[in-house]
C-alpha positions in Angstrom: 116.1 100.6 107.9 113.0 102.6 108.6 112.1 103.0 112.2 108.8 101.5 113.5 106.7 104.3 115.0 103.3 103.1 113.8 101.9 103.2 117.4 104.0 106.0 118.7 101.1 108.5 118.6 97.9 108.1 120.6 95.1 106.6 118.5 91.5 107.2 119.5 90.5 104.0 117.8 92.7 100.9 117.4 92.0 98.8 114.4 93.1 95.2 113.9 96.8 94.8 112.9 97.3 94.3 109.2 100.4 93.5 107.1 99.9 96.5 104.8 102.4 98.9 103.2 102.8 100.9 106.4 103.8 97.8 108.3 105.9 96.4 105.5 107.9 99.6 105.3 109.1 99.3 108.9 108.8 95.5 109.4 112.5 94.8 109.6 112.9 97.2 112.5 109.7 95.9 114.1 110.9 92.3 114.0 114.2 93.0 115.6 112.8 95.2 118.3 109.8 93.0 119.0 111.1 89.4 118.8 113.9 88.5 121.2 116.5 86.4 119.4 115.1 87.0 115.9 118.5 87.2 114.2 119.7 84.1 115.9 116.6 82.2 114.7 117.5 83.2 111.2 121.0 81.8 111.6 119.6 78.5 113.0 117.2 78.2 110.1 120.2 78.3 107.9 121.9 75.7 110.0 118.9 73.4 109.6 118.9 74.0 105.8 122.5 73.0 105.6 121.8 69.7 107.4 118.4 68.7 106.2 117.7 70.1 102.7 118.0 67.2 100.2 119.1 67.4 96.6 116.4 68.1 94.0 113.8 69.0 96.6 111.6 72.0 97.5 111.7 74.3 100.5 108.7 76.4 101.6 108.8 79.6 103.6 105.2 80.0 104.6 104.4 83.6 105.7 107.6 84.8 104.2 107.2 88.5 104.9 110.4 90.3 103.7 112.2 87.1 102.7 114.8 86.8 105.5 114.1 83.2 106.1 114.2 82.4 102.4 117.5 84.2 102.1 119.0 82.2 105.0 117.8 78.9 103.5 119.2 79.8 100.1 122.6 80.8 101.4 123.0 77.5 103.3 121.7 74.8 100.9 124.5 72.4 100.0 122.9 70.4 97.2 121.9 71.0 93.6 118.5 71.1 92.1 116.6 72.8 95.0 113.9 75.4 94.8 112.4 77.7 97.5 108.8 78.9 97.5 108.3 82.0 99.5 104.6 82.5 100.2 102.8 85.5 101.8 99.3 86.9 101.4 100.5 90.5 101.7 101.2 92.2 98.3 103.3 94.8 100.1 105.5 92.1 101.7 105.9 90.3 98.4 106.9 93.5 96.6 109.5 94.4 99.2 110.9 90.8 99.5 111.4 90.8 95.7 113.7 93.8 96.1 115.4 92.4 99.1 116.2 89.0 97.6 117.6 90.5 94.5 120.5 91.8 96.6 121.9 88.3 97.0 122.6 86.1 94.1 122.5 82.3 94.3 122.1 79.2 92.2 119.0 78.4 94.2 115.9 80.1 92.8 113.3 81.6 95.0 109.7 81.8 93.7 107.6 84.5 95.3 103.9 83.7 95.7 101.3 86.1 96.9 98.7 83.7 98.3 97.1 82.4 101.5 99.3 79.7 102.8 96.1 77.6 103.3 95.8 77.4 99.5 99.4 76.2 98.9 100.0 72.6 98.0 103.2 71.2 99.6 105.1 68.9 97.2 108.5 67.1 97.3 109.6 69.1 100.3 112.6 68.5 102.6 112.2 71.8 104.6 109.1 73.8 105.5 109.3 76.9 107.7 106.5 78.6 109.6 108.3 81.5 111.2 105.9 83.3 113.5 103.1 82.6 111.0 100.8 79.9 112.4 99.8 82.3 115.2 98.0 84.5 112.7 95.9 81.5 111.4 92.5 80.8 113.1 93.1 78.0 115.6 90.5 75.7 114.0 92.5 75.7 110.7 96.0 75.1 112.1 95.9 71.3 112.2 94.8 71.2 108.5 97.8 73.2 107.5 100.2 71.0 109.5 98.7 67.8 108.0 99.2 69.3 104.5 102.8 70.1 105.3 103.4 66.6 106.8 101.9 64.9 103.7 104.1 67.1 101.4 107.3 66.4 103.2 109.7 63.6 102.2 110.9 61.1 104.7 113.5 62.8 106.9 112.1 66.2 106.0 111.5 68.8 108.7 109.1 71.5 109.7 110.6 74.5 111.6 107.9 76.2 113.7 108.5 79.5 115.6 105.7 81.1 117.6 104.8 83.5 120.3 103.4 81.1 122.9 101.2 81.1 126.0 101.9 79.3 129.3 99.7 77.0 131.3 100.7 78.4 134.7 99.4 81.9 135.3 102.4 82.9 137.3 104.7 81.9 134.5 102.5 83.7 131.9 102.8 86.9 134.0 106.5 86.5 134.4 107.3 85.9 130.7 104.9 88.7 129.6 106.5 91.2 132.0 110.0 90.3 130.9 109.0 90.5 127.2 107.5 94.0 127.7 110.7 95.0 129.4 112.6 93.7 126.4 110.5 96.0 124.1 111.1 99.0 126.4 114.9 98.2 126.3 114.6 98.5 122.5 112.9 101.9 122.6 109.2 101.1 122.6 107.1 103.3 124.9 104.3 102.1 127.2 101.8 103.7 124.8 103.3 101.8 121.8 103.3 98.5 123.6 99.7 99.0 124.8 98.3 100.1 121.4 100.0 97.3 119.5 98.8 94.8 122.0 95.2 96.0 121.4 95.7 95.8 117.6 97.0 92.3 117.8 94.5 91.0 120.4 92.1 89.4 117.9 94.7 88.8 115.2 97.6 86.9 117.0 96.2 84.0 119.0 99.0 82.1 120.8 99.0 78.5 121.8 100.9 76.8 124.6 104.0 74.7 123.6 102.1 71.7 124.7 99.3 72.4 122.3 101.7 72.9 119.4 103.4 69.6 120.1 100.1 67.7 120.5 98.9 69.2 117.2 102.1 68.2 115.4 101.7 64.6 116.6 98.1 64.7 115.4 99.4 65.8 112.0 101.6 62.8 111.8 105.0 63.9 113.2 106.6 61.4 115.5 109.5 63.5 116.7 109.3 67.1 117.9 112.2 68.9 119.6 112.4 72.4 121.1 115.5 74.3 119.9 115.0 77.9 121.1 113.2 80.0 123.7 113.4 83.7 124.5 110.7 84.6 127.0 107.4 83.7 125.3 108.9 83.1 121.9 109.7 79.5 121.2 110.9 77.4 118.3 110.6 73.7 117.6 111.6 71.2 114.8 109.3 68.4 113.8 110.8 65.6 111.8 109.0 63.2 109.5 
């Protein structure tokens, strides 16, 4: 696993964060050192797949990056005739996920698609995952994506949504942010790295509150929405059709 040192040296000009080859090459390390509980969320995605994926249906991993979510889904599907569609708009991520997913054989095919998730039609789905993906979509487009997912899900199908979130109360926002930065320091990131990456993400990653996410899911048509994980400002919910 290559170590993430993209922001280790001082940069006179910080450009917007991009999921290019430089990021893709260290992304596995970046995820595990930047998202508290990341490995646990992968395990729980597999648990949901085991319980909710229906025979002969499709699963969608939207914003699939290196393919870890798709792998967890594939290893836990219990029924026959299922397919997984892993979608990411980064060619570098799609290339690397192809190599990664070849390392584990399974009867469940994974179709890698290099495309904008906003252009993907959801069909015959029992499971859709947005794993830290929606936060990179412009807020005005998020409801449209969720409505398309809802329409493409079968009755009893689920959407798993994990996001970096904001908080309504300023004191809670300050507390969660401070503890999260301490988590990153615990995993070897310096003050400079944290500061420069924060600047790079400022206009790219736009978090919503959990309340906003739940209201938007209801607007999309979901009647049930349950929280299943939180680690500081990172939260996960399941929405059931």
